[in-house]
N, C-alpha and C positions, 0 to 999 in steps of 0.2 A: 520247604527248605529250613523253616524256622525251628521245627521240633528237634532235628538232629543237633543243631547248634546248642540248644538249651540243655540237652542231656550232658554235654561236655562241661557245663558249669557246676560249681559247687552249690549246695543248697543255699548258702549265705549270699552268693552272687546272684542266684536266681531270685531270691527275695528282694535284693537291692534293685535288680533289673525291673521287676514288676512294680516295686515302690516308686522307682524313678519315672517309669512310664505313667503311672497314675498321677504323680505330682506335676509332671511337665505337660502331659496331654499329647506327647509325640506318638503318633500311630505306629511308625516303623520300629519294630523290635531291634532290627539290625542297627539302626541309627542310635537307639538308646544304648545298646551294648558297646558300640564303637566309641561313643562319648564317654561312657564310664571307664572303659579300658584306657582311654587317653589320660584320665585322672586317677588311675590306680584304684578304681572302685571306691574312692573316698567321697561318698555322697554326702556324709555329714559335714565334712570340711568345706565342701563347695556350697551347699545351700543351707546348712544348719537346719535341716527339716525336722530333726528330732525335737530340738528345742521349740521349733515353731509349732509342731503338733501338740506338744504339751501345753504351751501357753495359749493355743488358739481359743479355747472357750473363754479364758479370762480376758484376752485381748478383745474378743468379739463383744463381750458384755460391757467392757470399759469404753470402747470407742463408740458403741451404739448410744450409751448414755451421753457421752461427750458430744456426739453429733446432734442429739436432740437438744442439748443445752445450747450449742452454738446456733442451731436453727432458731430457737426461741429468742436468743439474745440479739440476733440479726434484726428482728422486728422492733425490739425495745430500743436498741442503740446501734444504728447503722455504723459499720466500720468505715472510717475515712479512707482506708486503703482501697476500697471498692471502686473509687473513681480514678481510672487510669488516664492521665492527661499527657504524660511525657514518658512513654515506655522506654525509648532509647536513652533518655536522661537517667532513668532508674538504673539501667544496665551500666552505664558509664560511671555513675556515682558509686555503685557497688564495687566495680573494678578498682576505682581509686582507693576506696576505703580498705579493700582487700590487700592491695599492694602496700599501703601505708602500714598495715598491721603485720603482714606475713611476707613481705618482700616481693620482688618481681619474678622470682623463680616459681612459676606455677603453670598449669596447662593453659593453652591459648584460649582465652575467652572469646566466644562468638559475640561480636559487637553489633547486635541487632535485636529485634524483638523476638519473642518466643515463636510467634507465627512465622516470621522470616526464617528462623532456624529450622522449623519444621519443613517449610517449603524447600529450603536448600538441601536438607537431608533427603527429602523425597526426590528432588531433581537429580542429585548426585548419587543416589542409592548408597547412602552411608548411614552408619549408626549415629544416633544423637544421644549423648549423655547429658541429662538435666540434673543440676545440683541446686537444691533449695536450701538456703542458709538460714538457720535459726539463730539470730543474734543473741538471744537470751538463753539459749540452751547450753547446759554445762559441758556437753561434749563437742560443741562446734569448734571451739578454739583448738583443742587437741587434734581433731580430725583435719582441720585446714593446715595446721602447722606440721604435723608429723606424717599424715597420710596423703592428703591431696597434693602437697608440695614435695613429696618424695620423688627423687629423680626417676626411678623406675615407673612410677605411676604417671608422671608427666610424659615420659617417652611413650607409654602405651596409649594414652589418651590422644596425644598429638598425632600419632601415626595411624590410628585405627578408627577415629570417630571425630565428630564435631562435639564441642563442649559448650553448653549454655548454662549460665549460673546467675542467680539473683537472690537478694535477701527477701524474705517474706514480709519484712517491714516496709518494703517498697511496693507501691500499687501494682507494678508489673509482676513482681514475684508473688504477691498475694493472689493475683488473678490466676497465675499458673498453679498455685497451691490449691485453689478451689477446684481446679480441673483435675489435678492428680490425686488429691485427697490423701496427703501423707499422714502418717500416724505419729512419727517422732523424727528427731533430727540426730545426726545429719541424714539427709534424704537424697538418694540418687535414683533416677529412673532411666532405663535404657529404652529408647524409642526407635522404631524402624518401620519401613514400608513392608507391610505383610498383608497379603490378600487384597492388595491395591488400596490400602488405607493405612495411615500412620497409627501404629499400635504400640502400647507399652508391653515389652516382652520381658522386662526384668525390673524388680524394685529392691533396692538395698536401703535398709533403715537401721539407724543406730550406729554407734562407733564401731569402726572396722579398721584393722591394721593393713598396711600397704600390701603385704603378700596375699592376704585373704581377699582384698579388693581386686588385685590383679587376677587371682584365680577365678573369682566369681564373674568378673567382667569378661574374661576370656571364655569361660564356660558358656555364658549367655550368648556371646557372639558365635562361638562354634556351633551351638545348638540351633541357631537361627540363620547361619550363613547360607544355607541352601535356599532360603526364601529370597535373599538378595540375588543369588546366582540365577535362580529361576526368573526373577523379575528382570535382571539384565538381559537374559536371553530373549524373553518376551519383548522387552523394549527394543532390542536390536532387530528382532523380527518385524516389529511394528515399524521401526524406522526404515528398514529395508523395503517393506511393503509400501510405506509412504513415499520413499524415494522413487521406487519403481512406478508407483501411481503418478507421482509428480512428473517423472520423465515421460510417461505415456501421455499425460495431459499436455505437457509442453510440446511433444511431437504432434499431438492432435491439433493443438492451437496453431503450431507452425504450419501444418498442412491446411488448416482452416484459413489462416491468414493468406497463404499462397493462393488458395482457391478464391478467396475474397478479392485478392489483388488482381487475379486474372479476370474475375467477373467485373471488377471496377474498371479495368482497362477496356474490356469489351463494351461496357456501358458508355465509357468516355468516347470510344471510337464510334459507337452507334450515334451518340449525341453529336459528335463532331461532323459525321456524315449528314445527319439530319439537319444540323445548322447550316452546313455547306449547301445542301440541296435547297433548304429554305431560303438561304441568301441568294443562290442562283435564281430561284423562282421569283424572289422579290425584285432582283435586278431585272429579270425579264419583264415582269409586270410593270416595273418603273419605266423601262425602256419603251414598252408598248404604250404606256400612258403618255410618255414624253413625245413619242412620234405622233400619237393621236392628237395631243394638244398642239403640236407643231403644225400638223396638217390643218387642224381647225383654224389656227391662227393664220396660215397662208390663205385659206379660203376667205376669212374675214377681210384680210388685207386686199385680196383680189376684188371682193365685192365693193370695198370702199374706194377703189381707184376711180378718179374722174375719167370721163370718156376721152379717148385718144383724139387729138385735134386732126383736122383734115390736112392733107399736104398743101392745100392752097392757102391755108391760114398763115398770114405773114408773121404771126407771133408764135408760130410753132417752132419746135427744136427737134431735129432728128438726131437721136442718140443710138450709137451702135455699142453694145456692151460685149466685152470679151470676158467670158467666164473662165474659172480656173481649169475646167476640163477641155479648154480650147474651143468650145462651141461659141457661137455668136447669137446674140438676140438683138433685135432692132425694134424701136418704138418711138413715137412722137410724143412730146410733152409741150406744155405752154410755158412761155417765158415767165409768166406771173406765178407759176406753181412753185411750191416749196421743194427744196431738195429731198424732203421727206417722202414725197410722192415717188421719186426715183427709187429710193430705198425700198418702199413698200412694194413697188412693182417687181423689183428683183427678188425680194423676200418671198413673193407669191409664186415664183417659178419653182417647178418641181426639181430642176437640176441645180438650183442655187444652193450654196452652202448655208448652214444655219447662222453662222456669224461671219460677217464680211465687212469690208470697207471699200469705198469707191474712190479710185484715183484718176486724176486727169494728167495728161502728159505735158502740155504746153500752157503755162509752166507746170512742172510736176508737183502735184499737191494732192492732199486727201480732202475730199469734199465733206464738209460738215453736214451730213444728212440726218444725224440723230441729235436731239437736244443734249447739250452738255453745259458745264459751268461757263465755258467760253462762249458758246452759242446756245443760249437757252431757247431761242427761236431760230431754227436753221434758215438761211437766206433762200431767196428764190433763185431760179436758174439764171435769171438776168443778173441778179446781184452777185451771183457766184462767178460771173464773167464768161458764161458759156456762149458759144456761137450757134448759128443755125444748124450746123452739122458738127457733131462731136463723136469722138471715140473714147469711151471710158473703160477702165479696167477694174474688174472685180477681184479683190484679194481675199482669199480664204483665211479667216481668223478662228476657225472652229477649235483647233488644237492649242491655241494660245491661252 
């Protein structure tokens, strides 16, 4: 499709089109033609290429010798500006001196370091215009006063790009100067994100009038706008992909947390059942041990009981015990025996409760059969006032 379009051009336009493509490196012939048509094919006014090509051999020789001289001088006498200690202070100091000399009507200065300006331009996908001010150059004053502070220039810069400026006499400005390698002043560099790295896409050196500056800045931006548009689309696509991936990850994590919560509850339920079963088993074992110990204690008490006196023994006491289950038990004891013997006898019985007390009716009282603070040594049957025949009541205290 390119060949038919080129046949419609004049020979002069065709030559300008090929010259413009060689100088800019833009591969698309349609884009080159579109850009030149927007500027009425005025390639000389936009870039000043003719003058540039004529002076190129002389400029190359001059600046090669100058670079060699500067390189040698750096070893002989290091430049004090090479030590950057307060880059933000350098920027603020330049801003104050600029406003004192040229007034407050100027493009909005970026109040940060050069590196910060690059990062912001990269993040916001904006053009960054860098101005290096040569304090001692003869054209700096006229450029700042008549061009940089022109209302139309201020409007263009403030609406279309970030603007960073510093004096090369300041360490921060000198550091940027070493990176951009300007040849003369005033010096402007247009920087943008291109092919995923911050790249200088335009350099303007020497005194320039407001209209020419606007034309050249506009041309540089128009010629490179497609890179920013492409980067914005790619960034939006990456962001959408990242958001989608994040949503998928969040959904996966939510599902994973739900599964983990279910599994946790299952483990807790299994653990609760296990502890419950273990507790029941421990209680059962404890109850079995308690019953076994109780039975062994009953057997020991039974073995330790003194022999039952004969009915003919005048010192014997016949006692009828009424148990809580309404059963009766009868046995003889000796008047001289302690009330503890009565308690041990009842304790050894199978049908007797585990804890109990023995009560007499006339008078109604509880017999002190077990040692206590009041009765450390329980009294004998005779001391307790029992007669030859007694009926005693066994009261169950197990649940108390």
